[in-house]
C-alpha positions in Angstrom: 20.1 5.6 -4.8 17.4 7.7 -3.2 18.7 11.2 -2.5 16.5 12.4 0.3 16.7 16.1 0.8 15.6 18.1 3.7 13.7 21.3 2.8 13.5 24.1 5.3 10.7 26.6 5.0 9.9 29.6 7.3 6.4 29.4 8.8 4.4 31.8 11.0 1.6 30.6 13.1 -0.3 33.1 15.3 2.7 35.4 15.4 5.2 32.6 16.2 8.0 32.2 13.6 9.8 28.9 13.1 11.5 26.8 10.5 9.7 23.7 9.4 11.7 20.8 7.9 10.4 18.1 5.7 11.8 15.4 3.4 11.6 15.8 -0.4 10.7 12.3 -1.6 9.4 10.9 -4.9 5.8 9.8 -5.2 5.0 6.1 -4.6 2.8 3.6 -6.4 1.2 0.5 -4.9 -1.0 -2.3 -6.3 -3.7 -4.4 -4.7 -3.4 -7.4 -7.1 -6.1 -10.0 -6.7 -5.9 -13.6 -8.1 -8.5 -16.3 -7.7 -6.5 -17.6 -4.8 -6.2 -14.2 -2.9 -4.3 -11.0 -2.8 -0.6 -10.8 -3.7 1.6 -9.4 -0.9 5.4 -9.3 -0.6 7.3 -10.0 2.6 10.6 -8.2 3.0 12.9 -7.0 5.7 12.6 -3.3 6.6 15.7 -2.0 8.3 13.9 1.0 9.9 11.7 -1.6 11.7 14.3 -4.2 12.2 11.9 -7.0 10.9 10.1 -8.5 7.9 6.6 -7.2 7.1 3.9 -8.0 4.6 3.2 -5.2 2.1 1.5 -4.5 -1.2 3.9 -4.5 -4.1 5.0 -0.9 -4.3 7.8 1.4 -5.0 8.8 4.9 -5.9 8.1 6.5 -9.2 11.0 7.2 -11.6 11.5 10.7 -12.8 8.8 11.5 -15.5 7.1 8.1 -15.0 3.3 8.0 -15.0 1.9 6.5 -11.8 0.0 3.8 -13.6 3.1 2.7 -15.4 5.1 2.8 -12.2 2.5 0.5 -10.6 2.6 -1.9 -13.5 6.5 -1.9 -13.3 6.6 -2.4 -9.5 4.1 -5.3 -9.6 6.2 -7.0 -12.3 9.6 -6.4 -10.7 8.6 -7.4 -7.1 6.2 -10.3 -7.8 6.7 -11.3 -11.5 3.0 -10.7 -12.1 1.9 -8.6 -15.1 -1.2 -6.5 -15.1 -3.1 -5.5 -18.2 -5.7 -3.4 -16.5 -5.1 -1.2 -13.5 -7.8 0.9 -11.8 -7.0 3.8 -9.6 -8.4 3.3 -6.1 -7.0 6.4 -4.4 -4.2 9.0 -4.1 -3.2 10.1 -0.6 -0.4 11.8 1.3 0.9 9.2 3.9 2.7 11.6 6.2 2.0 15.3 5.7 4.1 16.3 8.7 7.2 14.6 7.3 6.8 14.9 3.5 4.6 16.0 0.7 5.0 12.9 -1.4 1.9 11.0 -2.6 0.9 7.3 -2.8 -1.0 6.3 -6.0 -3.0 3.2 -5.1 -4.2 0.8 -7.9 -6.2 -2.4 -8.2 -5.9 -5.2 -10.7 -7.6 -8.6 -11.0 -6.0 -11.8 -12.3 -2.5 -10.6 -13.3 -0.5 -13.1 -15.3 2.5 -14.7 -13.5 6.1 -14.3 -14.8 9.7 -13.8 -13.6 10.6 -11.2 -11.0 13.2 -8.5 -11.5 14.4 -7.6 -8.0 16.7 -4.7 -7.2 20.1 -5.9 -5.8 19.0 -4.6 -2.4 15.7 -6.6 -2.3 15.1 -10.0 -0.9 11.4 -10.6 -1.3 9.1 -13.5 -0.6 5.9 -13.4 -2.7 2.8 -14.5 -0.8 -0.8 -14.9 -1.9 -3.1 -14.3 1.1 -6.7 -15.7 0.9 -9.3 -13.0 1.1 -10.7 -14.5 4.3 -7.3 -14.1 6.1 -7.0 -10.3 5.3 -9.1 -9.1 8.2 -6.9 -11.1 10.6 -3.8 -9.6 9.1 -5.2 -6.1 9.6 -6.4 -6.8 13.2 -3.0 -8.4 14.2 -1.0 -5.5 12.6 0.8 -7.8 10.2 -0.1 -5.5 7.3 0.9 -2.4 9.2 2.4 0.1 6.8 0.0 2.8 5.8 -0.3 2.1 2.1 -0.9 -1.7 2.6 -3.3 -1.2 5.5 -5.4 1.4 3.5 -5.2 -0.6 0.3 -6.5 -3.7 2.0 -9.3 -1.8 3.7 -10.3 -0.4 0.2 -10.2 -3.9 -1.1 -12.4 -5.4 1.6 -14.9 -2.6 1.3 -15.0 -3.1 -2.5 -15.6 -6.8 -1.9 -18.6 -6.0 0.4 -16.9 -6.6 3.7 -17.7 -4.1 6.5 -16.4 -3.3 9.9 -19.0 -3.9 12.6 -18.4 -3.9 16.3 -14.7 -3.9 15.8 -14.7 -7.0 13.5 -14.6 -7.3 9.7 -17.5 -9.3 8.3 -18.2 -10.4 4.8 -21.4 -9.0 3.2 -23.4 -12.2 3.9 -22.6 -11.9 7.7 -23.3 -8.2 8.1 -25.9 -7.7 10.8 -28.5 -4.9 10.5 -28.2 -2.1 13.0 -29.6 -3.3 16.3 -29.6 -6.9 15.1 -28.3 -9.8 17.2 -24.9 -11.4 16.9 
């Protein structure tokens, strides 16, 4: 069970004193896992949103767990896939006004399939999304949580895709500045 705690700290800004509250949460790891067929995402119900959403395989780190090991564990537990090599893409704070926890974002290519190991509270559907469909997921807001959105943007950029005139384009379709459509 996650034991969220609210921390209260006194703050003074330009002579104004107040108490700022934030949540103490564990760090999180997430994995952009690419197979020859596409990127592995999980679809699950999120009670705070009241709906199912697509996300990168991810979860909170256990006490004392190294982020890369947490990423490897979460990928295996949620999808069944096992990664030998994981490369760090980024570390970021997803909501600095709410918490100081970090997301550790990793990438792996061609993980090996295996059995899942879901938590009793998880009901997950594993989906492999072809690379060409990822820009549409982003544009439609179907990959809307911060870690997933940012992870997929990193992935597309790594693969040579670029945002031009509000649309994602693969490297072969990128128009030079001032070029025609």
